C-alpha positions as CSV (number, residue, x, y, z in Angstrom):
1,M,211.2,-48.0,-61.9
2,T,207.6,-47.7,-61.1
3,A,206.5,-47.2,-57.5
4,R,205.3,-50.9,-57.0
5,A,208.5,-52.2,-58.4
6,S,210.9,-50.0,-56.1
7,R,208.6,-51.3,-53.3
8,A,209.5,-55.0,-54.5
9,R,212.8,-54.5,-54.6
10,L,213.3,-52.8,-50.9
11,R,210.9,-55.8,-49.7
12,A,213.3,-57.8,-51.0
13,R,216.4,-56.2,-49.4
14,L,214.6,-55.8,-46.1
15,A,213.7,-59.8,-46.3
16,D,217.5,-60.6,-47.0
17,G,219.6,-58.3,-45.1
18,G,216.8,-57.1,-42.4
19,G,217.0,-53.1,-41.7
20,D,220.9,-53.0,-42.3
21,G,220.1,-53.8,-46.0
22,L,218.4,-50.5,-46.2
23,L,219.8,-46.6,-46.3
24,D,218.0,-44.3,-43.6
25,H,215.9,-42.4,-46.6
26,E,214.8,-46.3,-47.7
27,L,213.6,-47.2,-44.4
28,I,211.4,-44.2,-44.4
29,E,210.4,-44.8,-48.0
30,Y,209.4,-48.5,-47.6
31,L,207.4,-47.3,-44.0
32,L,205.7,-44.5,-45.9
33,A,205.1,-46.9,-48.7
34,L,202.8,-48.9,-46.4
35,A,200.7,-45.8,-45.3
36,I,200.5,-44.6,-49.1
37,P,200.2,-47.8,-51.1
38,R,199.7,-46.0,-54.5
39,R,202.5,-43.4,-54.4
40,D,206.0,-42.9,-54.9
41,T,207.4,-42.3,-51.5
42,K,211.0,-41.9,-52.1
43,A,211.2,-38.1,-52.8
44,L,208.8,-37.6,-49.5
45,A,211.2,-40.0,-47.8
46,K,214.1,-37.9,-48.6
47,A,212.1,-34.5,-47.7
48,L,211.8,-35.4,-44.2
49,L,215.4,-36.4,-43.7
50,R,216.3,-33.0,-44.7
51,E,213.7,-31.0,-42.8
52,F,214.7,-32.8,-39.6
53,G,218.2,-33.8,-40.0
54,G,218.3,-37.0,-39.8
55,I,216.0,-40.5,-38.7
56,G,216.5,-39.3,-35.3
57,G,215.2,-35.9,-35.4
58,L,212.4,-37.2,-37.7
59,M,211.4,-39.9,-35.4
60,S,211.5,-37.5,-32.6
61,A,209.6,-34.4,-34.0
62,D,206.1,-33.5,-33.2
63,W,203.0,-34.9,-35.0
64,Q,201.9,-31.4,-35.8
65,A,205.5,-30.5,-37.3
66,I,205.7,-33.6,-39.7
67,G,202.3,-33.1,-40.6
68,R,203.4,-29.4,-42.4
69,V,205.8,-31.2,-44.8
70,P,203.8,-31.2,-48.0
71,G,202.6,-34.8,-48.9
72,M,202.4,-36.0,-45.3
73,G,198.8,-36.9,-43.7
74,D,197.4,-38.2,-40.6
75,T,197.8,-42.0,-41.6
76,S,201.2,-41.3,-43.0
77,V,202.6,-39.1,-39.5
78,A,200.8,-42.2,-37.7
79,A,202.8,-44.7,-39.4
80,I,206.3,-42.6,-38.1
81,K,205.0,-41.8,-34.7
82,I,204.0,-45.5,-33.9
83,V,207.4,-46.9,-35.0
84,Q,209.0,-44.1,-32.4
85,A,206.4,-45.2,-29.8
86,T,207.3,-49.0,-30.5
87,A,211.2,-48.5,-30.3
88,L,210.9,-46.4,-27.0
89,R,208.3,-49.1,-25.5
90,M,211.1,-51.9,-26.2
91,L,213.8,-49.5,-24.9
92,R,212.2,-48.6,-22.1
93,N,211.2,-52.3,-21.3
94,E,215.0,-53.2,-21.0
95,V,215.5,-50.6,-18.6
96,A,212.7,-51.6,-16.0
97,A,213.4,-55.5,-16.3
98,R,216.9,-54.9,-14.3
99,P,218.8,-52.8,-11.9
100,V,219.4,-49.7,-13.4
101,L,222.8,-49.3,-12.3
102,G,223.8,-52.7,-13.6
103,S,222.1,-51.7,-17.2
104,W,223.2,-48.6,-17.7
105,Q,224.2,-48.8,-21.4
106,A,220.3,-49.8,-21.8
107,L,219.4,-46.3,-20.0
108,L,221.6,-44.5,-21.9
109,D,219.7,-46.4,-25.5
110,Y,216.6,-45.5,-24.1
111,L,217.3,-42.0,-23.0
112,R,218.7,-40.8,-26.6
113,A,216.6,-42.4,-28.5
114,D,213.7,-40.4,-26.6
115,M,215.5,-36.9,-25.8
116,A,218.7,-36.4,-28.0
117,F,216.8,-35.0,-31.2
118,L,214.5,-32.8,-29.5
119,T,214.6,-29.3,-30.1
120,V,213.5,-28.2,-26.9
121,E,214.9,-28.9,-23.1
122,R,213.1,-31.9,-21.5
123,V,213.7,-32.6,-17.6
124,R,212.8,-36.0,-16.5
125,V,213.5,-37.9,-13.1
126,L,214.3,-41.5,-12.7
127,H,212.8,-42.7,-9.5
128,L,214.3,-45.9,-8.2
129,N,213.7,-48.1,-5.0
130,S,216.1,-49.5,-2.8
131,R,217.2,-52.1,-5.1
132,N,217.9,-49.5,-8.0
133,M,214.9,-50.7,-9.6
134,L,213.0,-48.1,-11.9
135,I,209.6,-47.7,-9.9
136,R,208.7,-44.5,-12.1
137,D,210.3,-42.7,-15.2
138,E,208.8,-39.0,-14.5
139,H,208.7,-36.3,-17.4
140,M,208.7,-33.0,-15.1
141,G,208.2,-30.5,-18.2
142,D,209.7,-28.9,-21.0
143,G,211.2,-25.4,-21.6
144,S,212.4,-23.2,-24.3
145,I,215.1,-24.0,-26.8
146,D,217.7,-23.7,-24.5
147,Q,216.3,-24.0,-20.7
148,A,213.9,-26.1,-18.9
149,A,213.5,-25.4,-15.1
150,I,214.4,-27.9,-12.5
151,Y,212.6,-27.1,-9.3
152,V,214.2,-28.4,-6.2
153,R,211.2,-28.9,-4.2
154,E,209.2,-30.1,-6.7
155,V,211.6,-33.0,-7.6
156,I,211.9,-34.0,-3.6
157,R,208.0,-33.7,-3.3
158,R,207.4,-36.3,-5.8
159,A,210.2,-38.6,-4.8
160,I,208.9,-38.5,-1.3
161,D,205.2,-39.3,-2.6
162,L,206.6,-42.5,-4.8
163,G,208.9,-43.8,-1.8
164,S,211.9,-43.2,-4.2
165,A,215.0,-44.6,-2.6
166,A,217.3,-42.4,-5.2
167,L,216.9,-40.4,-8.1
168,I,218.8,-39.9,-11.7
169,L,218.1,-36.5,-13.0
170,V,218.3,-36.2,-16.5
171,H,217.4,-33.8,-19.4
172,N,218.9,-32.6,-23.0
173,H,220.5,-30.0,-24.7
174,P,218.9,-29.0,-28.0
175,S,222.1,-27.5,-29.1
176,G,223.7,-30.9,-29.4
177,S,226.5,-30.3,-27.1
178,P,225.9,-32.2,-23.7
179,D,228.3,-30.3,-21.5
180,P,226.7,-29.2,-18.3
181,S,226.1,-25.6,-17.8
182,R,227.0,-23.9,-14.2
183,Q,223.4,-23.8,-13.8
184,D,223.1,-27.7,-14.3
185,I,225.8,-28.2,-11.8
186,D,224.2,-25.9,-9.1
187,V,220.5,-27.3,-9.0
188,T,222.0,-30.9,-9.4
189,R,224.3,-30.1,-6.2
190,Q,220.8,-28.3,-4.2
191,I,218.8,-31.6,-4.9
192,I,221.8,-33.7,-3.7
193,D,221.7,-31.5,-0.4
194,A,217.9,-31.8,0.0
195,G,217.7,-35.4,-0.3
196,K,220.3,-36.1,2.0
197,R,217.8,-34.6,4.9
198,L,215.2,-37.1,3.7
199,G,217.3,-40.3,2.9
200,I,216.8,-39.9,-0.8
201,G,220.2,-40.3,-2.7
202,V,221.0,-39.0,-6.2
203,H,223.0,-41.6,-8.3
204,D,223.7,-39.1,-11.4
205,H,222.6,-36.1,-13.8
206,V,222.9,-37.4,-17.2
207,I,222.7,-34.6,-20.1
208,I,221.7,-36.1,-23.4
209,G,222.6,-34.3,-26.8
210,A,223.0,-35.2,-30.2
211,Q,226.2,-35.3,-30.1
212,G,226.6,-37.6,-27.1
213,H,226.2,-37.6,-23.8
214,V,227.6,-36.3,-19.9
215,S,227.6,-38.3,-16.7
216,M,228.0,-35.6,-13.9
217,R,229.1,-38.2,-11.9
218,A,231.7,-39.6,-13.9
219,K,232.9,-36.2,-14.9
220,G,233.3,-35.6,-10.9
221,L,230.9,-33.0,-10.4
222,L,228.7,-34.6,-8.1
């Protein structure tokens, strides 16, 4: 089958059944075909999914890592990253539109899409107002493959600057397992204690991994 015929077949299936009608490698194949119109992109799509362990890992990989895969150039990498950016924007808007505690699944969907497949630990703090509406989604920093520092003083100082009424702490575990470490528990309790003195609550600390998520509040650790 020629590249043109393959694209026509994928386009017809997309029109008939939407994205659910295509396999992961076919979604990436068709996306790449739009960026590289005169090339058969099936093998390249499969190579990308192998390299990054699936569609989630591919979308969250950084620009340079994707660009190192043979056959990928700036235009094709940009196609992948703009899809990721669009998806995250949609999910983030869902979170921002309603009180966070009343749209918990939307929050988890956003955090998983953004953080579950990262290869280093990332720390973020969600700042909420008195109505539990999101006022800032703050990226506090990235760490190594197994550790990112959460500094109590920085978290509380930023909450004061923003006038936050409450916080949700979030970080990911690149190992895939979201189970909290002793350090995760200890630093969370330190932030809770520091926040209490200033009337700043901590609703939860959510840990994200490829294998799922853990709410430290749900596990009775707060």
